[in-house]
PABAGU-522126 format. One record per residue (C-alpha): residue number from 1; residue in one letter; x, y, z. Coordinates in steps of 0.001 Angstrom, whole numbers, plus 500000, padded with zeros to 6 digits. Layout:
BEGIN
{pt NUM A {X Y Z}}
...
//
This chain:
BEGIN
{pt 1 M {780618 431001 271298}}
{pt 2 T {779099 429039 274226}}
{pt 3 D {776495 429494 276997}}
{pt 4 S {777474 432391 279288}}
{pt 5 D {776458 430442 282436}}
{pt 6 T {779174 427834 281872}}
{pt 7 T {781897 429989 280344}}
{pt 8 I {784348 432727 281225}}
{pt 9 R {785717 435607 279199}}
{pt 10 L {788563 434577 276951}}
{pt 11 A {790623 437506 278240}}
{pt 12 K {790378 436147 281797}}
{pt 13 R {791542 432724 280644}}
{pt 14 V {794503 434222 278751}}
{pt 15 A {795431 436409 281727}}
{pt 16 E {795563 433315 283935}}
{pt 17 M {797603 431385 281359}}
{pt 18 M {800321 433983 280807}}
{pt 19 P {800063 435412 283508}}
{pt 20 C {799292 439011 282530}}
{pt 21 S {796725 441733 283105}}
{pt 22 R {793261 441631 281548}}
{pt 23 A {794173 444671 279426}}
{pt 24 E {797233 442878 278078}}
{pt 25 A {795155 439764 277441}}
{pt 26 D {792729 441865 275399}}
{pt 27 K {795669 443116 273316}}
{pt 28 Y {796862 439575 272640}}
{pt 29 I {793368 438640 271484}}
{pt 30 A {792907 441752 269326}}
{pt 31 G {796302 441062 267762}}
{pt 32 G {795142 437666 266546}}
{pt 33 W {797603 435802 268768}}
{pt 34 V {795035 433663 270603}}
{pt 35 S {793338 430549 269251}}
{pt 36 V {790472 428523 270693}}
{pt 37 D {790296 424888 269624}}
{pt 38 G {792724 425707 266819}}
{pt 39 Q {790804 428724 265466}}
{pt 40 V {792082 432292 265871}}
{pt 41 V {789669 434444 267865}}
{pt 42 E {790042 438223 267584}}
{pt 43 E {787013 439332 269621}}
{pt 44 A {788023 440476 273101}}
{pt 45 G {784534 439742 274436}}
{pt 46 A {784583 436075 273378}}
{pt 47 R {783833 433450 275989}}
{pt 48 V {785225 429928 276413}}
{pt 49 A {784321 426807 278351}}
{pt 50 D {786691 424946 280650}}
{pt 51 D {787093 422065 278205}}
{pt 52 Q {788076 424291 275280}}
{pt 53 E {791741 424496 274336}}
{pt 54 V {793162 428025 274430}}
{pt 55 A {796625 428612 272974}}
{pt 56 L {798865 431629 272547}}
{pt 57 H {800919 431947 269350}}
{pt 58 P {804656 431479 270084}}
{pt 59 D {805432 434828 268407}}
{pt 60 A {802781 436707 270400}}
{pt 61 T {803668 440286 271238}}
{pt 62 L {802003 443306 272806}}
{pt 63 V {803552 445606 270215}}
{pt 64 E {800804 447481 268358}}
{pt 65 L {800058 445880 264997}}
{pt 66 A {801210 447899 262001}}
{pt 67 P {798533 449145 259572}}
{pt 68 V {798313 447171 256342}}
{pt 69 T {798051 448072 252669}}
{pt 70 I {796183 445766 250311}}
{pt 71 L {796740 445211 246576}}
{pt 72 L {793713 443789 244752}}
{pt 73 H {793429 442632 241140}}
{pt 74 K {789913 443917 240553}}
{pt 75 P {787878 442223 237831}}
{pt 76 A {785735 444341 235521}}
{pt 77 G {782200 444684 236886}}
{pt 78 Y {783209 445368 240497}}
{pt 79 S {783020 448848 241955}}
{pt 80 A {786121 450546 243344}}
{pt 81 G {784862 454094 243618}}
{pt 82 G {782305 453727 240817}}
{pt 83 D {778544 454105 241043}}
{pt 84 N {777469 450563 240188}}
{pt 85 G {778588 446973 240530}}
{pt 86 A {779299 444851 243579}}
{pt 87 P {781864 446478 245884}}
{pt 88 A {785401 445294 245164}}
{pt 89 T {785968 444983 248920}}
{pt 90 S {783668 441930 248846}}
{pt 91 L {786579 440098 247191}}
{pt 92 L {788828 440647 250226}}
{pt 93 T {788531 437348 252070}}
{pt 94 A {790927 434842 253589}}
{pt 95 D {790238 432499 250645}}
{pt 96 T {791295 435044 247995}}
{pt 97 L {794497 436112 249777}}
{pt 98 V {797776 435275 248027}}
{pt 99 L {800399 434717 250715}}
{pt 100 P {804076 435459 249999}}
{pt 101 D {806708 432780 249660}}
{pt 102 H {808646 434622 252355}}
{pt 103 G {807796 436612 255469}}
{pt 104 N {805247 435909 258184}}
{pt 105 Q {802252 438086 257297}}
{pt 106 R {799090 436753 258947}}
{pt 107 F {795522 437413 257818}}
{pt 108 L {793377 439104 260463}}
{pt 109 K {789791 440301 260192}}
{pt 110 R {790889 443662 261549}}
{pt 111 H {792942 444158 258379}}
{pt 112 L {789676 444664 256491}}
{pt 113 G {788492 447545 258678}}
{pt 114 N {789129 451280 258279}}
{pt 115 L {790408 450881 254734}}
{pt 116 T {790914 453883 252453}}
{pt 117 L {790529 453410 248701}}
{pt 118 T {793496 455350 247356}}
{pt 119 S {793148 455174 243564}}
{pt 120 P {789589 454615 242302}}
{pt 121 L {789100 452530 239171}}
{pt 122 E {786051 452552 236914}}
{pt 123 T {783675 449612 237280}}
{pt 124 T {784151 448606 233631}}
{pt 125 S {787955 448514 234066}}
{pt 126 S {790085 445839 235690}}
{pt 127 G {793454 445786 237374}}
{pt 128 L {795322 447073 240383}}
{pt 129 V {793382 448695 243223}}
{pt 130 I {794965 449819 246495}}
{pt 131 Y {793279 449908 249912}}
{pt 132 T {795200 451041 252970}}
{pt 133 Q {795033 451578 256723}}
{pt 134 D {798369 453424 256613}}
{pt 135 F {798087 457224 256668}}
{pt 136 R {801492 457502 254968}}
{pt 137 V {800304 455501 251963}}
{pt 138 A {797037 457450 251871}}
{pt 139 R {798934 460737 251900}}
{pt 140 K {801167 459565 249026}}
{pt 141 L {798396 458165 246817}}
{pt 142 V {795481 460443 247733}}
{pt 143 D {796831 463808 248850}}
{pt 144 E {799774 463668 246426}}
{pt 145 G {798103 461373 243913}}
{pt 146 Q {798300 463818 241000}}
{pt 147 R {802076 463290 240971}}
{pt 148 V {801956 459476 241049}}
{pt 149 E {802238 457758 237671}}
{pt 150 Q {799785 454990 236785}}
{pt 151 E {800220 452491 233976}}
{pt 152 F {797397 451022 231897}}
{pt 153 I {797059 448458 229124}}
{pt 154 V {794192 449477 226853}}
{pt 155 E {792820 447096 224230}}
{pt 156 V {791353 449008 221297}}
{pt 157 A {789493 448438 218050}}
{pt 158 G {789458 450504 214867}}
{pt 159 T {792134 452355 212916}}
{pt 160 I {794069 455154 214530}}
{pt 161 R {794040 458470 212681}}
{pt 162 E {797223 459793 211105}}
{pt 163 G {799436 461282 213804}}
{pt 164 G {797169 459785 216439}}
{pt 165 L {799898 458266 218584}}
{pt 166 A {801658 461626 218853}}
{pt 167 L {798375 463229 219901}}
{pt 168 L {797884 460581 222583}}
{pt 169 N {801285 461526 223992}}
{pt 170 H {800502 465242 223978}}
{pt 171 G {797990 467646 222473}}
{pt 172 L {794508 466297 223227}}
{pt 173 P {791963 468222 225337}}
{pt 174 F {789745 466764 228078}}
{pt 175 N {786926 468621 229815}}
{pt 176 G {787989 471813 228079}}
{pt 177 K {791641 471670 229160}}
{pt 178 E {794737 470459 227335}}
{pt 179 L {796099 467280 228863}}
{pt 180 A {799623 467209 230225}}
{pt 181 P {802179 465151 228274}}
{pt 182 M {802112 461413 228967}}
{pt 183 K {803641 458239 227584}}
{pt 184 A {801567 456288 225069}}
{pt 185 S {802939 453470 222922}}
{pt 186 W {801780 450362 221110}}
{pt 187 Q {802276 447124 223048}}
{pt 188 N {801051 445099 220072}}
{pt 189 E {798626 445558 217170}}
{pt 190 T {795555 445935 219386}}
{pt 191 K {796864 447143 222740}}
{pt 192 L {798158 450530 223829}}
{pt 193 R {800246 451162 226931}}
{pt 194 F {799671 454432 228803}}
{pt 195 A {801800 455843 231625}}
{pt 196 V {799933 458851 232974}}
{pt 197 K {799678 461037 236065}}
{pt 198 G {796433 462418 237442}}
{pt 199 V {794208 460353 235160}}
{pt 200 K {790503 461233 235394}}
{pt 201 P {787454 458933 234993}}
{pt 202 G {786610 458594 231312}}
{pt 203 Q {789874 460221 230194}}
{pt 204 L {791403 457239 228400}}
{pt 205 Q {788120 456436 226628}}
{pt 206 H {787846 460057 225468}}
{pt 207 M {791439 460165 224237}}
{pt 208 C {791053 456999 222204}}
{pt 209 R {787807 458244 220621}}
{pt 210 M {789586 461459 219626}}
{pt 211 V {792048 459472 217495}}
{pt 212 G {789496 457117 215950}}
{pt 213 L {789749 454172 218334}}
{pt 214 S {787142 452468 220485}}
{pt 215 I {788017 450783 223765}}
{pt 216 V {787563 447056 224273}}
{pt 217 S {789066 446857 227773}}
{pt 218 I {791223 448789 230253}}
{pt 219 K {793541 447212 232796}}
{pt 220 R {795657 449139 235319}}
{pt 221 I {798933 447303 235894}}
{pt 222 R {800971 449698 238028}}
{pt 223 I {800569 452508 240567}}
{pt 224 G {803750 454433 241272}}
{pt 225 R {806599 451953 241633}}
{pt 226 V {804351 449027 242614}}
{pt 227 P {803224 446715 239764}}
{pt 228 M {800339 444282 239848}}
{pt 229 A {802718 441672 238362}}
{pt 230 S {801346 438113 238494}}
{pt 231 L {798556 438713 241018}}
{pt 232 P {795604 436575 239793}}
{pt 233 V {792340 438276 238890}}
{pt 234 G {789959 438503 241854}}
{pt 235 Q {792740 437908 244380}}
{pt 236 W {794780 440163 246650}}
{pt 237 R {797952 440412 248680}}
{pt 238 Y {799560 442595 251326}}
{pt 239 L {802067 445284 250397}}
{pt 240 H {805518 444028 251383}}
{pt 241 Q {807576 446053 253846}}
{pt 242 Y {810240 446753 251225}}
{pt 243 E {807798 448081 248600}}
{pt 244 R {807356 451832 248131}}
{pt 245 F {804975 453713 245881}}
//
């Protein structure tokens, strides 16, 4: 930040301001509670000069920060577990964050570390993608993911074969095995809505081909009980405390 010969560690400055121990000062800094000249500084090793203004957020606490879960509206062309395309995590920035109309969630750089992708989505598809630091969410969506329903809107072209909608609901094979029953219905003349558990890469494309349809686009709009709702494409938000998958 500045020349080390004319500066001191930010943690020392905070410890003198509070007063508190250096270890506690480091926790305030890591928690994103300390700003230097109006900018939040999260690096415990940062240094400051005497003439720089250091401030502590009025809500500062030493309570360990809770892990976060992130909901991203991934555009088609970005990779979220796929083999090609720019990583979808590159879209997770302060500028693309949609803040709630209520609550006091703050953006911190540490929220973008140690993230687990819970429900991969093909590069050619768009829609809801979940990243989490919370082991409870990871256990629900990864370890128990086969039991979590996902909802997709699939735009198709072509003419569906006779009895095709019934086959989409139950009776089609995939990778040599009969698929479990699911919910498939027409949303309008060109879009199908699927509610399915344990969906595999390429499964929806295969199912549509089997009934004479080709896929134009796939969008995932819900995982478990959490919908993507009005989240703009390419933007993200935090999971609210009251939301459960």
